[in-house]
C-alpha positions as CSV (number, residue, x, y, z in Angstrom):
1,M,1.3,-23.7,21.0
2,I,-1.8,-21.6,21.3
3,L,-1.7,-18.1,19.7
4,L,-4.2,-15.3,19.9
5,L,-4.2,-12.8,17.1
6,V,-5.7,-9.4,18.0
7,G,-6.8,-6.8,15.6
8,L,-4.6,-8.0,12.7
9,D,-5.7,-7.8,9.1
10,E,-6.4,-11.0,7.2
11,A,-3.1,-10.9,5.2
12,L,-1.1,-10.8,8.4
13,Q,-3.2,-13.5,10.0
14,R,-2.4,-15.8,7.1
15,R,1.3,-15.0,7.3
16,I,1.4,-15.8,11.0
17,G,-0.6,-18.9,10.4
18,H,2.0,-20.1,7.9
19,I,4.9,-19.3,10.2
20,F,3.3,-21.1,13.1
21,D,2.1,-24.1,11.2
22,G,0.5,-26.6,13.6
23,A,-0.3,-24.0,16.2
24,S,-3.9,-23.5,17.5
25,I,-4.8,-20.0,16.4
26,F,-7.6,-17.9,17.8
27,V,-8.6,-14.5,16.4
28,A,-10.1,-11.5,18.3
29,V,-11.3,-8.4,16.5
30,D,-10.5,-6.1,19.3
31,D,-9.1,-5.8,22.8
32,D,-12.4,-6.6,24.6
33,A,-12.8,-9.9,22.6
34,A,-9.1,-10.7,23.3
35,I,-9.6,-10.3,27.0
36,K,-12.6,-12.6,26.9
37,Q,-10.5,-15.2,25.0
38,L,-7.7,-14.9,27.5
39,R,-10.1,-15.7,30.3
40,M,-11.3,-18.9,28.5
41,V,-8.2,-20.3,26.8
42,D,-4.7,-20.8,28.2
43,V,-2.9,-18.8,25.5
44,D,0.9,-19.0,25.0
45,A,1.3,-15.8,23.0
46,A,-1.0,-12.9,22.0
47,V,0.0,-11.0,18.8
48,R,-1.5,-7.6,18.6
49,S,-1.2,-4.7,16.2
50,A,0.2,-1.6,17.9
51,T,-0.7,0.9,15.2
52,R,-2.2,4.3,16.1
53,R,-5.6,3.3,14.6
54,L,-6.2,1.0,17.6
55,A,-6.4,1.8,21.3
56,R,-3.1,2.3,23.1
57,F,-1.1,-0.9,23.2
58,S,0.0,-0.3,26.8
59,D,-3.7,-0.3,27.9
60,F,-4.1,-3.7,26.3
61,V,-0.9,-5.0,28.0
62,G,-2.2,-4.0,31.4
63,R,-5.5,-5.8,30.9
64,A,-3.9,-8.8,29.3
65,R,-1.3,-9.2,32.0
66,H,-3.9,-8.9,34.7
67,T,-6.1,-11.6,33.0
68,S,-3.4,-14.0,31.8
69,P,0.0,-13.1,33.4
70,R,1.9,-16.0,31.7
71,T,0.9,-15.1,28.1
72,T,3.7,-13.6,26.1
73,L,2.7,-10.4,24.4
74,I,4.0,-9.5,20.9
75,A,3.4,-6.2,19.2
76,V,3.3,-5.8,15.5
77,S,4.3,-2.2,15.0
78,T,5.7,0.3,12.5
79,D,4.3,3.5,13.9
80,D,3.7,3.4,17.6
81,D,6.2,4.1,20.4
82,D,3.7,2.6,22.8
83,A,4.7,-0.9,21.6
84,D,7.6,-0.9,24.0
85,A,5.3,-2.4,26.6
86,A,5.3,-5.7,24.7
87,D,7.5,-8.7,25.5
88,F,8.6,-8.6,21.8
89,V,8.1,-6.0,19.0
90,V,7.9,-7.0,15.4
91,G,8.1,-4.2,12.9
């Protein structure tokens, strides 16, 4: 499995790394870096924070789906209704 972690803090990156032990994990600091990664790597799932401090999650979804339609999109959210655009939402 290949995961792309987008805009997540280091603690959450470590937690996800432990959960998906054995997965190849790439990290992108923001949406633009994530889209570049999606163009270069066949990613199974992208995990992105959907907090209000980042750009709208639905904007990311549109760009990601256009770039890599088969990638599953997972939102990590506790405060953003916009996360509903994800395939899965973790709060």
